[in-house]
C-alpha positions in Angstrom: 110.4 100.5 63.5 114.0 99.2 65.0 114.0 102.7 66.9 110.5 101.6 68.5 111.5 97.8 69.1 114.9 99.3 71.0 113.1 101.5 73.4 113.2 101.1 77.1 110.5 99.4 78.7 108.3 100.8 81.2 107.5 99.3 84.4 103.8 100.4 83.9 103.7 100.4 80.1 103.5 96.4 80.0 102.8 93.9 82.9 105.8 92.3 84.2 106.8 88.9 82.6 105.4 86.0 84.0 106.8 82.6 84.2 105.0 79.0 85.5 107.1 77.2 87.6 106.7 74.1 89.9 108.2 73.2 93.2 108.8 69.9 95.2 109.3 70.0 98.7 110.0 67.4 101.4 107.5 67.4 104.2 109.8 68.5 106.7 110.8 71.6 105.4 107.2 72.4 103.5 105.7 74.7 106.4 108.6 76.7 106.7 109.2 76.9 102.7 105.5 78.3 102.3 106.1 80.7 105.6 109.2 82.2 103.6 107.3 82.5 100.3 104.5 84.1 102.0 106.9 86.7 103.5 108.5 87.3 100.1 105.0 87.6 98.4 106.1 86.8 94.7 104.5 83.6 94.0 100.9 83.0 93.1 100.2 79.4 93.9 97.8 77.2 91.6 95.1 75.2 93.4 95.9 71.5 92.4 93.0 70.3 94.5 90.2 72.1 93.5 88.1 69.0 93.0 88.4 68.5 96.8 86.2 69.8 99.4 87.9 71.4 102.4 87.4 68.4 104.5 88.9 66.0 102.2 92.7 68.2 102.4 95.4 67.2 103.9 96.2 69.9 106.5 92.1 70.3 107.6 92.8 69.9 110.9 95.5 72.5 111.5 93.0 74.7 109.7 90.6 73.8 112.1 92.6 74.8 115.0 93.6 78.0 113.4 89.9 78.5 113.0 89.2 78.1 116.6 92.0 80.0 118.2 90.7 83.0 115.9 87.3 82.8 117.5 88.9 82.9 120.8 90.9 85.9 119.6 87.8 87.8 118.4 86.4 86.9 121.9 89.2 88.2 123.6 89.0 91.5 121.6 85.3 92.1 122.1 85.9 91.7 125.7 88.3 94.1 125.5 86.4 96.8 123.7 83.3 96.2 126.3 85.4 96.8 128.9 86.8 100.2 127.5 90.6 99.4 127.6 92.9 100.3 124.6 94.8 97.5 123.0 98.6 98.7 123.6 100.8 99.1 120.7 102.8 96.0 119.5 106.1 96.1 121.2 109.1 96.4 119.0 110.4 92.8 119.6 108.8 89.8 121.5 109.8 86.5 121.5 109.1 84.2 119.1 106.2 81.6 120.7 105.2 78.0 119.0 101.8 78.0 117.9 101.2 74.8 120.1 102.0 77.0 123.2 100.1 79.9 121.8 97.2 77.3 121.7 97.4 76.2 125.1 97.5 79.7 126.6 94.4 80.9 124.4 92.6 78.1 126.3 93.9 78.9 129.6 93.0 82.5 129.2 89.6 81.9 127.6 88.5 79.8 130.6 89.6 81.9 133.3 87.7 84.8 131.5 84.6 83.0 130.9 84.3 81.9 134.7 85.3 85.7 135.8 82.5 86.6 133.6 80.3 84.0 135.1 80.9 85.0 138.7 80.6 88.7 138.0 77.4 88.2 136.0 75.9 86.2 139.1 77.2 89.0 141.7 75.6 91.7 139.3 72.4 90.1 139.0 72.5 89.8 142.7 73.6 93.5 143.5 70.7 94.5 140.8 68.1 92.5 143.3 69.3 94.0 146.3 69.5 97.4 144.7 65.7 96.8 143.4 65.0 95.3 146.9 66.3 98.5 148.5 64.4 100.9 146.2 61.4 99.1 146.7 61.5 98.8 150.3 61.9 102.8 150.5 59.3 103.6 147.9 56.7 100.8 149.2 57.2 102.1 152.7 55.8 105.4 151.5 52.6 103.9 150.3 51.7 101.7 153.3 51.9 104.4 155.6 50.1 106.8 153.4 47.5 103.9 152.9 47.1 103.4 156.7 46.8 107.1 157.6 44.3 108.0 154.8 42.0 105.0 154.8 39.2 107.1 154.0 40.1 108.5 151.0 41.6 105.0 150.0 37.9 103.9 150.6 36.1 106.7 148.6 38.5 105.6 145.7 37.5 102.1 146.1 34.1 102.6 146.2 33.9 104.8 142.6 36.3 101.9 141.1 34.0 98.9 142.5 30.4 100.1 142.4 31.0 101.5 138.6 30.0 97.6 138.2 26.9 96.4 139.3 27.7 92.8 138.3 30.4 92.5 140.9 28.3 93.8 144.1 29.5 90.9 146.1 33.2 91.6 145.9 32.6 95.3 146.3 31.1 94.6 149.7 33.9 92.6 150.7 36.3 95.0 150.0 34.4 97.6 151.3 34.1 95.8 154.7 37.5 95.2 154.8 38.7 98.6 154.1 36.8 99.8 157.5 39.5 97.7 159.6 42.9 98.8 160.2 45.6 97.8 157.4 47.6 95.9 160.0 45.0 93.9 160.8 43.5 93.3 157.2 42.9 89.8 156.4 41.1 90.4 152.9 43.1 93.0 151.4 46.7 92.2 150.3 49.2 93.7 148.1 52.2 92.9 146.0 55.3 95.1 145.7 57.9 95.3 142.9 59.8 97.0 140.0 59.3 97.3 136.4 60.9 99.0 133.3 59.2 102.5 132.8 58.6 101.9 129.2 56.4 99.0 130.3 54.5 100.5 133.5 51.6 102.1 131.2 50.6 98.7 129.6 51.1 96.8 132.5 48.7 98.8 134.8 46.4 98.7 132.1 46.6 94.8 132.1 46.1 94.7 135.5 42.9 96.7 135.8 41.5 94.6 133.0 42.6 91.2 134.9 41.0 92.2 138.1 38.3 93.9 136.3 39.2 97.2 138.2 39.3 95.3 141.7 43.0 96.6 142.6 44.6 99.7 143.4 48.1 100.9 141.6 50.4 102.8 143.2 53.8 103.8 141.5 57.0 106.0 141.9 59.9 106.8 140.1 63.0 104.8 141.5 65.6 107.0 142.6 68.6 105.5 140.7 68.9 103.6 137.2 69.7 100.0 137.0 71.9 98.5 134.7 70.6 96.2 132.5 72.8 93.2 132.3 71.8 92.0 128.4 71.9 95.2 126.7 74.7 96.7 129.3 72.8 100.2 129.5 71.3 102.0 132.4 67.4 101.8 132.4 64.8 103.8 134.4 62.8 101.7 136.7 59.4 102.4 138.4 58.0 101.1 141.8 54.8 99.8 142.1 52.6 98.4 144.7 49.3 96.7 144.0 46.5 96.3 146.5 43.7 93.5 145.9 41.7 91.1 147.8 41.6 87.3 146.9 43.9 84.4 146.2 42.8 84.1 142.7 43.4 87.9 141.8 47.1 87.2 143.9 47.8 84.5 141.1 46.5 86.8 138.1 48.9 89.5 139.0 51.9 87.3 139.8 51.5 85.8 136.1 51.0 89.3 134.8 54.1 90.4 136.7 56.2 87.4 135.1 54.8 88.3 131.7 56.2 92.0 131.9 59.3 90.6 133.4 58.5 92.7 136.6 60.5 91.7 139.6 58.5 91.0 142.8 59.7 91.8 146.7 58.3 91.2 149.9 57.7 93.9 152.0 56.7 93.4 155.5 53.8 95.9 157.0 55.8 96.2 160.5 58.0 99.4 160.1 60.3 97.9 162.6 60.9 95.0 160.4 61.0 97.0 157.3 63.9 99.0 159.1 65.7 95.8 159.8 65.2 94.5 156.4 66.6 97.9 155.0 69.6 97.8 157.1 70.5 94.0 155.9 70.2 94.9 152.4 72.5 97.9 152.6 75.1 96.0 154.3 74.9 93.1 151.4 75.2 95.8 149.3 78.2 97.4 150.1 79.8 94.0 150.6 79.0 93.3 147.0 80.0 96.4 145.7 83.3 95.8 147.1 83.5 92.3 145.5 82.4 93.6 142.4 85.2 96.4 142.1 87.6 93.8 143.1 86.2 91.5 140.4 86.3 94.3 137.9 90.0 95.0 138.7 91.0 91.4 138.4 89.3 91.0 135.1 90.8 94.5 133.9 94.2 93.3 134.7 93.7 89.8 132.9 92.4 91.7 129.8 95.4 93.9 130.3 97.6 91.0 129.8 95.9 89.5 127.3 96.0 92.8 125.2 99.5 92.9 125.3 100.0 90.2 123.2 96.7 90.1 121.2 98.0 91.7 118.3 101.0 89.6 118.2 99.1 86.4 118.5 96.2 87.8 115.9 99.0 88.1 113.5 100.5 84.7 113.9 97.3 82.8 113.6 96.3 84.9 110.5 99.4 84.0 109.1 99.8 80.4 109.9 95.9 79.6 108.7 96.9 81.1 105.7 100.3 78.5 105.4 97.9 75.8 106.0 95.3 76.9 103.5 98.3 77.1 101.0 99.8 74.1 102.3 96.3 72.3 101.1 96.4 73.5 97.6 99.6 71.5 97.0 99.5 67.7 96.5 100.7 65.6 98.8 102.5 62.5 97.3 102.6 60.1 100.2 105.3 57.9 98.7 108.0 60.0 98.5 106.8 62.1 101.1 107.1 65.6 99.6 104.5 68.1 98.2 104.3 69.2 94.5 103.0 72.9 94.2 102.5 74.8 90.9 102.4 78.7 90.5 103.1 81.9 88.7 105.8 84.3 89.5 107.5 87.3 87.6 110.7 86.5 86.1 112.7 89.0 88.0 111.5 87.2 91.3 113.0 83.7 90.5 116.4 84.5 92.1 114.7 85.7 95.4 112.4 82.7 95.6 115.2 80.2 95.1 117.2 82.0 97.6 114.0 81.7 100.3 113.6 78.3 99.4 117.5 77.2 100.0 117.0 79.3 103.5 114.1 76.9 104.1 115.8 73.8 103.6 118.9 74.8 105.8 117.1 76.3 108.6 114.5 73.0 108.7 117.4 70.7 108.7 116.6 68.7 105.7 118.5 66.2 103.9 116.8 67.0 100.7 116.9 70.2 99.0 113.5 71.9 97.4 113.1 71.5 93.6 112.4 74.4 91.7 112.3 74.5 87.9 110.0 76.4 85.1 107.3 74.7 83.2 105.8 75.3 79.9 101.8 76.4 80.6 99.1 76.6 78.2 96.7 78.9 80.2 97.3 82.9 80.2 99.5 84.3 82.9 98.3 86.5 85.3 99.0 90.5 85.0 101.3 92.4 87.5 102.3 95.8 87.5 104.4 96.9 89.9 103.1 100.4 91.3 103.6 102.9 94.0 101.7 104.9 96.3 101.3 107.8 93.5 100.5 105.6 90.7 98.5 102.7 92.5 95.0 104.8 92.6 95.2 105.5 88.8 95.7 101.9 88.3 92.8 101.0 90.4 90.8 103.2 88.3 92.0 101.1 84.9 91.4 98.1 86.8 88.0 98.6 87.9 87.0 98.4 83.9 88.7 95.1 83.8 92.2 93.8 84.3 94.7 94.2 81.1 95.2 90.9 79.5 98.9 89.7 79.8 101.4 92.0 78.1 98.6 94.2 76.8 99.3 98.2 76.9 98.5 100.0 80.0 95.9 103.0 80.1 97.3 103.6 83.4 100.1 105.4 81.9 98.3 108.0 79.7 95.5 108.0 82.7 97.9 109.9 85.0 97.8 112.7 82.9 94.6 112.7 80.8 92.5 111.5 83.9 93.2 114.6 85.8 93.5 117.2 82.8 89.8 116.2 81.6 88.6 116.7 84.9 90.1 119.8 85.1 88.8 121.0 81.5 85.0 120.5 83.2 85.9 121.9 86.7 88.3 124.8 85.7 88.4 127.5 87.8 91.7 128.3 90.1 89.9 129.3 93.1 88.3 126.1 93.3 91.0 124.5 92.4 92.7 125.7 95.5 90.2 124.4 97.9 90.8 121.1 96.3 94.7 121.4 96.5 94.3 122.6 100.0 92.4 119.2 101.0 94.8 116.9 98.7 97.8 117.9 100.9 96.1 118.0 104.1 95.4 114.2 103.4 99.4 113.7 102.0 100.7 115.6 105.0 98.7 112.9 107.2 99.4 110.2 105.3 101.4 108.3 107.8 98.7 108.5 110.5 95.7 107.8 108.6 97.3 105.1 106.7 97.4 103.1 110.2 93.7 104.3 111.5 90.6 102.4 110.2 88.3 105.2 108.3 84.9 105.5 106.8 84.2 103.9 103.5 83.6 107.7 102.2 87.0 108.8 103.8 88.9 105.8 103.0 88.2 106.3 99.4 89.0 109.8 99.9 92.2 109.2 101.3 93.1 106.2 98.7 93.0 108.6 95.9 94.8 111.8 97.5 97.0 111.9 94.5 94.5 111.6 91.9 92.8 114.8 93.8 96.5 116.3 94.1 96.4 116.3 90.3 93.3 117.1 89.6 93.5 120.3 91.8 96.8 121.4 90.0 95.0 120.7 86.6 91.8 122.8 87.8 94.2 125.8 88.4 95.9 125.6 85.2 92.8 125.4 83.4 91.0 127.8 85.5 93.7 130.5 84.6 93.0 129.5 81.3 89.1 130.6 81.5 90.4 133.4 83.8 87.9 132.5 86.5 88.3 132.5 90.1 85.1 131.8 91.9 83.8 133.1 88.5 85.6 136.5 88.8 88.1 137.4 86.1 91.2 139.1 86.8 94.1 140.7 85.3 96.7 138.5 86.3 98.7 138.7 83.0 98.2 142.4 81.9 96.0 144.5 80.8 92.8 143.7 78.5 93.4 144.1 74.6 90.1 146.2 74.3 89.4 149.8 75.4 86.6 151.9 75.1 86.2 153.9 71.8 85.5 157.3 73.1 84.7 158.9 76.6 80.9 157.9 76.4 81.9 154.3 77.1 84.1 154.8 80.1 81.4 153.0 82.4 80.2 150.5 79.6 81.1 146.6 80.1 78.9 145.6 77.0 79.4 148.3 74.0 81.8 150.4 72.9 84.7 148.3 73.3 87.4 148.0 70.6 90.8 145.7 70.2 93.5 148.2 70.6 97.0 145.6 70.9 97.8 142.2 70.7 95.3 139.3 72.2 95.7 139.0 76.0 99.0 136.8 76.4 97.5 133.8 78.8 94.0 132.7 78.7 90.7 134.2 78.0 90.5 138.2 78.3 88.7 139.3 81.5 87.1 142.0 79.2 84.9 139.1 77.9 83.2 138.6 81.2 79.7 140.7 81.1 80.1 141.5 77.8 76.7 140.6 75.2 79.0 137.8 73.2 80.4 136.4 76.4 78.4 133.3 76.0 78.6 132.8 72.3 82.2 133.4 72.9 82.8 130.9 75.5 80.2 128.2 73.8 82.4 128.2 70.7 85.5 128.4 72.2 84.9 125.3 74.6 82.8 123.3 72.0 85.6 123.7 69.7 88.3 122.6 72.4 86.3 119.5 73.4 85.9 118.1 69.8 90.3 119.0 69.6 90.7 117.0 72.6 88.5 114.1 72.0 90.0 113.7 68.8 93.3 113.5 70.1 92.7 111.2 72.9 90.7 108.8 70.5 93.7 108.8 68.1 96.2 108.3 71.0 93.9 104.9 71.7 94.3 103.8 68.0 97.9 104.5 67.8 98.0 102.1 71.4 96.4 99.3 69.3 99.1 99.6 66.4 101.7 99.4 69.4 99.7 96.1 70.7 99.8 94.6 67.2 103.4 95.1 66.8 103.8 94.0 70.3 102.0 90.5 69.7 103.0 90.1 66.0 99.7 90.7 64.5 100.3 92.2 61.1 96.7 91.4 60.3 95.8 94.1 62.8 98.0 96.7 61.6 96.9 95.9 58.0 93.0 95.4 58.4 92.3 97.2 61.7 95.0 99.8 62.6 95.1 101.7 59.3 91.6 101.8 58.3 90.5 103.2 61.9 93.1 105.8 61.7 92.3 106.7 58.2 88.7 107.0 58.8 88.7 108.8 62.0 91.4 111.5 60.6 89.7 111.9 57.2 86.3 113.2 59.1 87.1 114.4 62.6 90.8 114.9 62.1 89.8 117.2 59.2 87.3 119.0 61.2 90.2 119.5 63.9 92.0 120.7 61.2 89.5 123.4 60.2 88.8 124.3 63.7 92.6 125.4 63.9 92.8 127.0 60.7 89.7 129.5 61.3 91.6 130.2 64.8 94.6 130.7 63.1 93.3 132.6 60.2 90.6 134.4 61.7 88.1 133.5 59.3 84.3 133.6 59.5 83.6 130.4 57.9 80.5 128.4 58.8 82.3 124.5 59.7 78.6 123.2 59.9 78.0 124.1 56.5 81.6 122.9 55.1 81.2 119.6 57.0 77.8 118.8 56.0 78.2 119.9 52.0 81.2 117.9 52.2 79.4 114.4 52.0 76.1 116.1 50.6 77.4 118.4 47.8 81.3 117.5 47.8 81.8 119.1 44.0 80.2 122.4 45.1 82.2 125.7 45.3 82.9 126.8 48.9 82.8 130.5 48.5 83.2 132.3 51.6 84.0 129.1 53.5 87.1 128.5 52.2 89.7 128.2 54.4 92.9 127.5 52.9 94.3 126.6 49.5 93.4 123.2 48.0 90.5 122.6 50.6 87.9 122.0 47.7 90.4 119.5 46.0 90.7 117.6 48.9 87.3 117.4 49.8 86.2 116.3 46.2 88.7 113.5 46.7 87.2 112.2 49.7 83.8 112.8 47.9 85.0 110.2 45.4 86.1 108.0 48.2 82.8 107.6 49.8 81.1 107.2 46.5 83.3 104.0 45.6 81.9 102.3 48.6 80.3 99.1 47.1 78.9 95.6 48.4 80.4 94.4 51.6 80.3 91.0 50.1 83.6 89.4 49.7 84.2 86.0 47.7 86.7 83.5 48.4 88.9 84.8 45.6 89.1 88.3 47.2 90.2 87.0 50.4 94.0 88.2 51.5 96.7 85.6 51.5 97.3 85.6 55.1 93.5 84.7 55.5 93.7 81.7 52.9 96.9 80.6 54.9 95.2 80.4 58.0 91.6 79.1 56.7 92.5 75.8 58.2 93.1 77.5 61.6 89.8 79.2 62.2 86.3 79.7 60.6 86.8 82.4 58.2 83.0 83.0 58.0 82.9 83.9 61.6 86.4 85.9 61.9 84.5 88.0 58.9 81.0 88.6 60.5 82.9 89.3 63.7 85.0 92.2 61.9 82.2 93.2 60.3 80.4 94.1 63.2 83.4 95.3 64.5 84.0 97.7 61.5 80.2 99.1 61.8 80.7 99.6 65.3 84.1 101.7 65.1 82.5 103.8 62.6 79.5 104.6 64.6 81.2 104.6 67.5 83.6 107.1 66.2 80.3 109.7 65.6 79.0 108.9 69.3 82.7 109.1 70.9 83.5 112.5 69.3 79.9 113.7 70.4 80.6 112.4 73.6 83.3 114.8 74.3 81.1 117.8 74.0 80.5 116.8 77.5 83.5 118.7 78.5 81.8 121.7 77.2 78.6 121.2 78.8 79.8 120.9 82.2 82.7 123.6 81.8 80.1 126.0 81.1 77.5 124.8 83.9 80.2 125.0 86.4 81.1 128.5 85.5 77.4 129.5 84.9 76.5 128.0 88.4 79.4 129.8 89.8 78.4 133.3 88.4 74.8 133.0 89.6 76.2 131.9 93.5 78.3 134.7 93.1 75.9 137.5 91.7 72.9 136.6 93.0 73.9 135.5 96.6 77.4 137.2 97.7 77.1 140.4 95.6 73.0 140.9 96.3 73.5 140.4 100.0 77.0 142.9 99.6 74.4 145.5 98.3 72.6 146.2 101.9 74.4 147.8 104.5 73.2 145.6 107.1 75.8 143.4 108.7 73.4 140.6 109.3 71.9 140.2 105.6 75.8 140.2 104.4 76.9 137.5 106.9 74.0 135.2 105.7 74.7 135.8 102.1 78.3 135.1 102.8 77.4 131.9 104.7 74.7 130.8 102.1 77.4 131.3 99.1 80.1 129.6 101.3 77.6 126.8 101.8 76.7 126.5 98.2 80.6 126.8 97.1 81.5 123.8 99.5 78.8 121.4 99.1 77.1 122.0 95.4 80.5 123.4 93.4 83.1 121.5 95.5 81.4 118.5 96.3 78.7 117.5 93.9 80.5 119.5 91.1 83.5 117.5 91.6 81.9 114.2 91.7 79.9 114.8 88.3 83.2 115.7 86.5 85.1 112.8 88.0 82.4 110.5 86.9 82.5 112.1 83.4 86.2 111.9 83.0 85.9 108.4 84.1 83.2 107.4 81.2 85.4 109.3 78.7 88.4 107.0 79.6 87.0 103.9 79.9 84.4 104.2 76.9 85.8 106.7 74.4 89.4 105.8 75.0 89.9 102.4 76.2 87.8 100.8 73.7 90.0 101.7 70.8 92.6 99.4 72.1 92.1 97.8 75.6 90.4 94.5 75.9 90.7 94.2 79.5 90.2 90.5 79.9 93.2 89.3 82.3 93.3 88.3 85.5 95.0 89.8 88.3 98.2 88.6 90.0 97.3 87.6 93.7 100.4 86.5 95.2 100.5 84.2 98.5 101.7 87.2 100.8 101.3 87.7 104.2 100.8 91.7 103.8 98.0 91.0 101.6 96.0 89.4 104.3 92.6 90.7 105.3 92.4 92.5 108.2 88.9 90.7 109.5 89.8 86.9 110.6 88.0 84.3 109.1 
């Protein structure tokens, strides 16, 4: 025991030792002190103003200013993205700027940018109107010329539209009379010209027809150029239209319909000379506006580029300053002593660093009074803090997803680093598929520095975060694949010749019959001769099922042993005597004994039926084993276990039977509640030991499913296609095989095995010792600030 107690501590085995500290900071050095602590990132502050609303805190005005500056910076960032500009990289060194100076600069830049955008929007609107006017003049001229030269055809068309309704004879007669005169001299027939979006033109025409009861003529033509929509900032296809009608009432209706459909109407003179003059004026103004717009855009891009040069620095500064004031709002402000009082948690190893940072803050702020830093006693449990690196962080996150370890509790992540990828590989074992995963993991690791600085999608971010988990999973998959002797389900004679050969010359071509063992077993893994034999499936079933039981019992024993180390660390002798010892005895008396029988059967080559042995060990412990005897003394051992099970009596315990330790602590807690809790825990463990052991059979099931699925794709797709002489069929078969391998075996099967391995660790392994009811150490650190601004 002394050797165990004197073993060196691991960084990940138990969380860092924490201490509760109090800070008394003079007001003049508070801001600088909190800033230095944020740069250090090793102190978690406790909110001493939790009962106050955000608007009742001391530094609420400073927080509001930072929020407003953050809004302006987001506005600048959106404008830069809309302009299609790229943010320049942050320069290596920039002169420090005070927050007040940045606030003034941001206000000036925002005012300037808003004014430029407003002017640009007005010019763009004028340009769009002139562009639409130009297209209306061009298209409407064709309609008017066509109307004057083909009056007879237009009259016939109007006759058909008007005379089809007998209730409107007066109106039809008026239009008929007016259409006989020349268009330039018409006094009753008028027209309205304009432009509308292509998506609305069909409904627009129907509404005009219904409103005028068919007494109109609608001409349309597609505009030559698409026009920029200022609301969506997208190019929109437009339609030029000319509506001929009669009467003031119809004109009013048509104008209202145009307004409802957001159709812009433009006046087009009937005189050809006037149309030409107006067209020339419009073209001239368009040219001027294009020049003005280009100059305005260049000026705005120049201003945005200047802002973008400092934008990253400003964003970081505003975020850090807001975080500083938010932290200051968690401190108590003593008005009489003009100081701030803060409390929090820090690791013991960080005390010296924190004191140095506070001394530096006192010196830099020229304060006459130093900052007081002292350790206090705390009632609440300390937070949990593990120092991790790029490799161990992903495994720690897997454990934390189940629950954060209680303070100083044994950390499952130490063992998860090895057991998680190994159990995954047991289900995924194929060294061909493992090589594919290894290549993917190596690509992610090789591009680590580049990908870590980019914003990735949710799936890619998860994959990149688990790159080292993927690396170990692929390595263990190659190892298990070599044991299973499977390369995309194909066996290879990697470690020598098979231990089996043909009995005579008649079976030289046979694969399933006539093979005999003629030398020592295959040196490593499964003999390739099992592939394709009639006993392949029963052999692999038996092998993988027994292997799953052995691995499950070993991992559950590891979990119970870790509960012993937890009990020793927390000096809980009761847990050792009345929880650890009964659990380890029960598990190994039943499933540990089964594992022993499996190993003995493998070593001796016995044909004993283990199902019969385990069942009749309970039903008939005194019955002779016969041919199921595996080792000397087996009957005596099983009879001893049988007598032990028969001696179980009532579960009731009187007060006189209580152990001394329980009687001594009776005043501290309610014994009946503890007794009931332990009884429930005992029943749960007994039932859980059976269900958890059976749960490890998923290793066998998924491994077999992965192997058989690989075999199906290889034999029924690739080999079947390769049996044809047609090159196209072969290529199609190869493509289907590659697709099935990539998306089913390498993606879906990987995810399935990952989730099952996760379940085995969270439930079957961790529930033996891990409480996971702690809370994570969240220090005030600028490095941990969220990427998105509040």
